[in-house]
N, C-alpha and C positions, 0 to 999 in steps of 0.2 A: 504493499499498499504505500501511495506517495504522500507528501505532505499536503495535498490538494485534493486528495479522496476523503468522502464524507467519514466520519467515525463512524464505525457499526452501531447498530441500534441498542447492543447492550453497554456501550460505553456512554454513558449519560452523565454529565457533570450538572447536578443540579436535580429540581424536583420534577418529576411528569406531572404531579396534581400537587396544588397547594393543600395547607392545612384544611380541614373541617373547620366551619365556622362555629362558635358557641350561639346559643340561642340569642343572646344579648345583642351579639354583632350582627345576627340576621334581622333581628327586630331593628336595629340603627339603619340597615340597609333598606328594609322595606319601608321605613318611617320618614327618614332624612334624606335619602340619597335624592330624592326628585327634587327637593328645595337647594339641595348644593349644584345639582347638574347644570352645567353651562346651558342657556336657553338658545335656540335659532340654529341647533347644529344637526338634527334629526330630520330624517326625510319628511316626516310629516310636518314639520317646522319650517323646513327650508327646501320644498319640492324642487325648485329650480337649481338646487345645488350652487348657491352663490357665496360667494368668496367670505369665510368667517374670520374676522379679524378681533385680537384682542380689544378693540375698542368698542366693537360691537357686543362683545361679550359682556366687558366690564363697566362700558360707559362713558370711560375716559382714554387717554393714549398713553397710560402709564407703561413702564417696562414689564416685561413679563418674564420670570424665572422658572423654568421647568425643570426638575429634578427628577431624574429616573433611577430606581433603585436605591432606596434609602439605607441599606446597609446597616451599620450599625448604630444609625441614627447621630452620627458624632457632627453633621453639618446642622442639625436642628439648633444647637446653641450657637453656632457661627453667625447664622444667616441674619437674624435681627440687627446684630453690630454691624454687619458688613452691607446690608441692605435695608436701612431703616424704614424705606416707603413698601418693602414687601409685606411687613405684617399684618 
C-alpha cells in the first residue's frame, strides 16, 4: 500500500459513532435548538438558495469566528480576552 492509498476500513482513528446522549441532553436539543439555530438557511426558509452571510444571520457586520473541534476546551478561556466582541 502506498502513502496515497486510503486506510483500510479496520484502521479507524476516532469514533465511528458518537456517545449516546443523556436524557437531559436530548431535552436540550428538542427544546432549545430551534431557538439557537440560524434562520434563513433551510430549504423552506430560503428556497431560492440565496447567499447567506453572517450579516443576514446576526443582523450586523460583526467578525465571525468559527472553531471546529473543541478538543480539550483550552481555547474557551483564551477567546474572551483575545476577541472581546465574540462573547
